[in-house]
Each structure stands twice: as structure tokens, then as C-alpha cells.
C-alpha positions as a Python dict, from the first residue, in 0.01 Angstrom:
ca = {
    (1, 'M'): (0, 0, 0),
    (2, 'S'): (-223, 203, 233),
    (3, 'K'): (-365, 529, 112),
    (4, 'S'): (-239, 860, 252),
    (5, 'N'): (-486, 1047, 471),
    (6, 'E'): (-526, 1424, 504),
    (7, 'N'): (-232, 1435, 748),
    (8, 'G'): (2, 1279, 492),
    (9, 'D'): (19, 950, 685),
    (10, 'R'): (-9, 604, 538),
    (11, 'P'): (-201, 455, 827),
    (12, 'K'): (-109, 119, 972),
    (13, 'V'): (-416, -43, 1124),
    (14, 'R'): (-385, -141, 1492),
    (15, 'G'): (-632, -426, 1446),
    (16, 'A'): (-951, -538, 1625),
    (17, 'G'): (-1122, -205, 1559),
    (18, 'Y'): (-868, -1, 1757),
    (19, 'G'): (-801, 258, 1490),
    (20, 'N'): (-485, 356, 1303),
    (21, 'D'): (-139, 312, 1453),
    (22, 'V'): (-40, 678, 1432),
    (23, 'A'): (272, 631, 1647),
    (24, 'T'): (447, 429, 1376),
    (25, 'Q'): (389, 713, 1126),
    (26, 'R'): (504, 1008, 1333),
    (27, 'G'): (559, 1132, 1684),
    (28, 'D'): (355, 1426, 1807),
    (29, 'F'): (431, 1696, 2065),
    (30, 'L'): (325, 1471, 2354),
    (31, 'D'): (551, 1189, 2230),
    (32, 'G'): (836, 1437, 2198),
    (33, 'S'): (774, 1573, 2547),
    (34, 'A'): (816, 1223, 2690),
    (35, 'V'): (1138, 1173, 2491),
    (36, 'R'): (1278, 1508, 2606),
    (37, 'H'): (1198, 1421, 2967),
    (38, 'I'): (1376, 1087, 2932),
    (39, 'R'): (1685, 1261, 2795),
    (40, 'S'): (1680, 1500, 3091),
    (41, 'L'): (1692, 1203, 3328),
    (42, 'I'): (1980, 1018, 3159),
    (43, 'G'): (2291, 1038, 3374),
    (44, 'R'): (2103, 1145, 3685),
    (45, 'P'): (2302, 1140, 4009),
    (46, 'D'): (2154, 816, 4141),
    (47, 'G'): (2289, 635, 3835),
    (48, 'G'): (1968, 439, 3790),
    (49, 'A'): (1826, 336, 3456),
    (50, 'V'): (1538, 540, 3320),
    (51, 'R'): (1235, 313, 3282),
    (52, 'A'): (945, 389, 3048),
    (53, 'L'): (615, 214, 2981),
    (54, 'D'): (449, 240, 2640),
    (55, 'A'): (91, 146, 2729),
    (56, 'A'): (-116, 17, 2436),
    (57, 'C'): (201, 30, 2226),
    (58, 'A'): (68, -123, 1901),
    (59, 'A'): (370, -175, 1671),
    (60, 'G'): (596, 20, 1907),
    (61, 'G'): (660, 351, 1732),
    (62, 'Q'): (683, 547, 2056),
    (63, 'A'): (857, 261, 2236),
    (64, 'R'): (1141, 286, 1984),
    (65, 'R'): (1165, 664, 2021),
    (66, 'M'): (1197, 628, 2398),
    (67, 'A'): (1451, 348, 2366),
    (68, 'R'): (1663, 560, 2130),
    (69, 'A'): (1654, 833, 2394),
    (70, 'G'): (1816, 591, 2639),
    (71, 'A'): (1526, 445, 2835),
    (72, 'L'): (1466, 82, 2919),
    (73, 'V'): (1120, 40, 2770),
    (74, 'T'): (840, -201, 2848),
    (75, 'A'): (583, -206, 2566),
    (76, 'V'): (242, -351, 2652),
    (77, 'D'): (-52, -421, 2423),
    (78, 'L'): (-363, -636, 2428),
    (79, 'L'): (-273, -767, 2081),
    (80, 'D'): (47, -954, 1996),
    (81, 'H'): (278, -697, 1835),
    (82, 'R'): (603, -872, 1928),
    (83, 'Q'): (694, -950, 1567),
    (84, 'D'): (605, -597, 1454),
    (85, 'I'): (855, -457, 1701),
    (86, 'L'): (1123, -710, 1605),
    (87, 'D'): (1071, -643, 1234),
    (88, 'A'): (1095, -267, 1282),
    (89, 'D'): (1422, -309, 1469),
    (90, 'A'): (1581, -518, 1192),
    (91, 'G'): (1907, -361, 1084),
    (92, 'E'): (1927, -135, 1389),
    (93, 'D'): (2131, -174, 1703),
    (94, 'P'): (1944, -383, 1962),
    (95, 'M'): (1712, -164, 2164),
    (96, 'G'): (1609, -191, 2526),
    (97, 'I'): (1247, -285, 2457),
    (98, 'E'): (1060, -567, 2629),
    (99, 'F'): (721, -651, 2478),
    (100, 'V'): (445, -785, 2703),
    (101, 'Q'): (109, -896, 2566),
    (102, 'A'): (-141, -816, 2838),
    (103, 'D'): (-460, -633, 2932),
    (104, 'L'): (-370, -303, 3100),
    (105, 'R'): (-670, -347, 3330),
    (106, 'Q'): (-510, -650, 3500),
    (107, 'V'): (-404, -559, 3852),
    (108, 'D'): (-139, -831, 3880),
    (109, 'L'): (35, -706, 3564),
    (110, 'Y'): (176, -405, 3745),
    (111, 'A'): (339, -609, 4021),
    (112, 'R'): (532, -789, 3746),
    (113, 'L'): (623, -473, 3556),
    (114, 'G'): (761, -270, 3847),
    (115, 'T'): (772, 109, 3852),
    (116, 'F'): (847, 367, 3584),
    (117, 'D'): (978, 718, 3539),
    (118, 'V'): (758, 770, 3232),
    (119, 'I'): (428, 620, 3120),
    (120, 'V'): (295, 703, 2774),
    (121, 'A'): (-67, 608, 2702),
    (122, 'Q'): (-173, 761, 2372),
    (123, 'R'): (-499, 692, 2186),
    (124, 'F'): (-610, 417, 2424),
    (125, 'I'): (-810, 530, 2723),
    (126, 'H'): (-1123, 627, 2524),
    (127, 'Y'): (-1184, 260, 2441),
    (128, 'L'): (-1280, 198, 2805),
    (129, 'P'): (-1591, 304, 2998),
    (130, 'F'): (-1506, 584, 3239),
    (131, 'A'): (-1512, 360, 3549),
    (132, 'Q'): (-1262, 119, 3393),
    (133, 'A'): (-1050, 410, 3273),
    (134, 'A'): (-1038, 543, 3630),
    (135, 'D'): (-925, 200, 3751),
    (136, 'V'): (-643, 207, 3495),
    (137, 'M'): (-543, 556, 3614),
    (138, 'R'): (-509, 419, 3967),
    (139, 'L'): (-293, 136, 3834),
    (140, 'F'): (-79, 384, 3640),
    (141, 'R'): (-40, 589, 3957),
    (142, 'S'): (82, 280, 4145),
    (143, 'A'): (333, 215, 3865),
    (144, 'L'): (480, 566, 3861),
    (145, 'N'): (784, 661, 4065),
    (146, 'A'): (727, 947, 4307),
    (147, 'E'): (844, 1201, 4048),
    (148, 'G'): (725, 1008, 3745),
    (149, 'K'): (515, 1154, 3466),
    (150, 'L'): (216, 1025, 3270),
    (151, 'Y'): (169, 1132, 2906),
    (152, 'L'): (-196, 1063, 2827),
    (153, 'S'): (-425, 1136, 2534),
    (154, 'A'): (-786, 1065, 2442),
    (155, 'S'): (-1008, 1130, 2145),
    (156, 'G'): (-1207, 1449, 2193),
    (157, 'L'): (-1580, 1493, 2218),
    (158, 'R'): (-1542, 1811, 2009),
    (159, 'S'): (-1322, 1644, 1747),
    (160, 'E'): (-1468, 1515, 1423),
    (161, 'L'): (-1518, 1182, 1598),
    (162, 'G'): (-1789, 1353, 1801),
    (163, 'R'): (-1997, 1424, 1491),
    (164, 'H'): (-2337, 1256, 1541),
    (165, 'Y'): (-2189, 1066, 1838),
    (166, 'E'): (-2469, 936, 2059),
    (167, 'G'): (-2263, 924, 2378),
    (168, 'T'): (-2352, 1273, 2497),
    (169, 'S'): (-2470, 1162, 2841),
    (170, 'A'): (-2290, 1228, 3168),
    (171, 'L'): (-1929, 1113, 3177),
    (172, 'A'): (-1998, 814, 3402),
    (173, 'T'): (-2236, 664, 3144),
    (174, 'R'): (-2086, 803, 2821),
    (175, 'Y'): (-1999, 496, 2614),
    (176, 'A'): (-2131, 453, 2261),
    (177, 'P'): (-2019, 375, 1906),
    (178, 'L'): (-1908, 644, 1665),
    (179, 'W'): (-2129, 754, 1378),
    (180, 'Q'): (-2066, 487, 1114),
    (181, 'P'): (-1890, 712, 858),
    (182, 'M'): (-1647, 826, 1131),
    (183, 'A'): (-1598, 470, 1255),
    (184, 'D'): (-1510, 358, 904),
    (185, 'K'): (-1283, 655, 836),
    (186, 'H'): (-1081, 612, 1155),
    (187, 'R'): (-1118, 232, 1180),
    (188, 'I'): (-1259, 265, 1532),
    (189, 'H'): (-1532, 8, 1588),
    (190, 'G'): (-1713, -61, 1912),
    (191, 'N'): (-1805, 173, 2194),
    (192, 'V'): (-1585, 464, 2302),
    (193, 'C'): (-1592, 736, 2566),
    (194, 'L'): (-1494, 1070, 2411),
    (195, 'Y'): (-1349, 1341, 2635),
    (196, 'E'): (-1327, 1713, 2695),
    (197, 'E'): (-1049, 1873, 2901),
    (198, 'A'): (-1265, 1883, 3215),
    (199, 'D'): (-1336, 1511, 3173),
    (200, 'I'): (-966, 1426, 3157),
    (201, 'L'): (-906, 1632, 3471),
    (202, 'A'): (-1183, 1433, 3642),
    (203, 'L'): (-1024, 1109, 3522),
    (204, 'L'): (-685, 1207, 3659),
    (205, 'D'): (-840, 1310, 3990),
    (206, 'A'): (-1017, 974, 4018),
    (207, 'G'): (-678, 807, 3974),
    (208, 'G'): (-497, 1019, 4232),
    (209, 'M'): (-311, 1228, 3976),
    (210, 'E'): (-307, 1589, 3864),
    (211, 'A'): (-225, 1766, 3539),
    (212, 'E'): (95, 1963, 3491),
    (213, 'R'): (-33, 2062, 3149),
    (214, 'I'): (-348, 1992, 2951),
    (215, 'Y'): (-439, 2106, 2602),
    (216, 'T'): (-665, 2040, 2307),
    (217, 'T'): (-496, 1971, 1973),
    (218, 'P'): (-604, 2137, 1647),
    (219, 'F'): (-782, 1809, 1567),
    (220, 'G'): (-984, 1836, 1890),
    (221, 'N'): (-814, 1559, 2088),
    (222, 'I'): (-717, 1600, 2453),
    (223, 'K'): (-357, 1560, 2571),
    (224, 'T'): (-209, 1593, 2917),
    (225, 'I'): (115, 1557, 3109),
    (226, 'A'): (30, 1444, 3460),
    (227, 'R'): (199, 1347, 3785),
    (228, 'V'): (106, 1181, 4111),
    (229, 'R'): (-113, 1420, 4306),
    (230, 'L'): (73, 1594, 4585),
    (231, 'A'): (-70, 1531, 4932),
}
């Protein structure tokens, strides 16, 4: 059995050096905001289904929360978590979750997925260099309905992950491994781009989006609710 951390979680490892799967342990305020927005859309006048994308879904913790709220959910991850999602649903009513194993940087993926009312991308974007992250933001923008919302988070430069982090250069070139004790503690191996609030705003702007709300958590991570930038 995994050991509890200081947050009381028993972390499930995402695999391939991508950290702990926090979403299967608990939902946070950003997860809950997405769920509340989905519930507000259920039964809307146009009668259409509410569609949600869980980007970098891991074992599907947030995908299941959104499905329970009534959304038709597409869950995408680079690693094959199909069985994790099926196992977690055992004994429950069938949920509207479709799992797709794919790289979220692939342009043709989004033509296959269609458009969404909600995109949740937690604990993912910092694994990419800034230029690639900006490309993904543009793809997310293309996949959002006109009034859709993006729920995005990134590990913070001022969080404990930033301790002795060597990637203190300008945002465009900030991409480096964590200090080894932090990498081992959080199971994050390989280069990352850590963010401050201003950096996330720049990322959204590069993708043609704007923040409705942005905040730093007590742990120092950056979270935002964003929408397509108004002309």
C-alpha cells in the first residue's frame, strides 16, 4: 500500500515520471468549479449534451466526477489508462466516459474529438516547453465552444518544486529538471517549465484565450479558469 503524504493522500503514481495522480485521491476547487459549471449547463434550452474533455486524465478521477455531473466525457492521456477507468467504474452505473490514448500535441486529434463545453487540464502543461504549451493552448481554443471554459493548472515556480530549480531563465527557454530530492518526492522526472501567474496569463494570451480567474494555491501552484478571448 502506498504511504500517506502530508496532504493525507495515498498517492497513485501516474507513471513515466509524470508525478502522482492526485485527481484519483481528491478533487480540488478547480475540479469542483468545472463540475459546478457542468451542472449549470444540464438542461439548457438548446437540449444539447454537455461535453467535457479531461486532458491528461491519468486514471480518470476528474473524468468520473464530470460524468457523474451529467457530462459526456472524453478522457485523453498519453499513457494507456483504459483499464484503470474501467476498473474504477466496476460496480457503478455505466458512465459516459470515452477514453482515448493520444498525445495532446497532435493537431489531427482535435478534429476527431470535436468541440467541448469544458476542458480540464490539471497538472499537465508544465511538462512541456513553453512553445509546445502555447501550441496546445491554441488547440484547446479550437476545441472549445464559443462559450466554453478551460480549467488549467501548472506547478508553480514559487512552490516547493521551485527549490533549487535551475530553470530560472526567461519563460521561452525555461525548461529544466527539478532538484533531485523534489523530483523523487513528487515522482516528477525529466524537464519541466514551472510557472508564475504572469506566465500563465502569457500562455493563455499566446493561445488566444483570457483568464476569468487566476489564483495561486497555498501550495504555490497556479490555477486558472479561462475562456476564448473576446475580439
